[in-house]
N, C-alpha and C positions, 0 to 999 in steps of 0.2 A: 446218325448212327442208329441202328436198330436196337430193339429191346432184347435183353438176355432172357431166354426162356429156361428157367431153372427146372430141374427134375423134381418130381414129388418125393417126399420123405421116404415112402415105401415104394420100391420099384423092382421089377424083374432084373436079375443080373445073371449073365452067363459068363463062364470062364473057360478058356482053352489054353493049352500049352502047345508051343511049337518051337522048331529049331530053324535058325537061319545062319548060314555060313559057319556052322559048327557051334553056335551059341544058343543056349536055351532061353526061352522067354515065356512069361505067363501074361496072358491078355484077359482082362475082365471088362465087360461092357454093361453099362446101366441103360435101361430103356424107359422111354416115355410110355404112357398107357396105350398109345396107338401103335406101339411096337417099333418105333424108330429109335435108333441109337442116339443117346444124348450125353453120355459120359464114358470115358475110356481110361483104364489103368493099364500100364505096360511096365513090366519089370524084367530085367535080365536075371538069370539064375545066380550070378555072382553079385550079391547084395553090396551096395555102396561102391561099386566100381564105376568108372567113367561111363561104360556102356549102360549100366543101370540108370545113371543120372540122365543120360541122353534119352533113354527110352521113357523115363518118367516125365521129363520135360516135353517130349514130343506128344505124349498122351494128354498132358495138360493143354497144350496148344490145340490139339484136335478137339478136345472136349469144349473148349471155349469157342472154337469155330463152329461146331455143331450147335451150341446153345445160342449163338448169335445168328443162326440161319443158314450157314453153309451146309450143303448136303454131303452125305457120305460119298456119293458118286463124284461130286465135284472134287473132293479131296483125293479120292482114288485116282482120278484122271490127272491130277496136278503133280503127282510124284514121278520121279524118274523111273523109267522102264528099260529093260534090256531089249535086244533085237527081236526076241520072241514074245515081247509084251509082258514078261514077268516083272514083278517088283524088283528093283535093283537094291533095295535096302530092307532092313528089318522093319522099318516104319511103314514102308509100302506094303510089305507082307502082312503086317498087322491090320492095315486098312482093308486089304483084300479079305482077310479072315473075318473082319467085322461084317463085311458084306455077306459072308456065308452064315453068320450068326443071326442076321436079321430075318 
């Protein structure tokens, strides 16, 4: 098992809001000093809903994968896509937006 690369206490953070399938989301990303994404927070606009819990849990898993060495591109290519190559879920769209933030 590889070592977890934790983020520094002070780090750049960028936040963006987006809609997916009629639901609003807020995405925040924390960056390592080299500019790569190392932590993700994702929340649905309806706090404490099932969708909000799924978004938060997905962000935790993405953050851990990034901190243990998985690249953002590997994660983006692993999620389901529609026939036109667009993300099929809000999680995939969040990953795509993270790529735009980097």
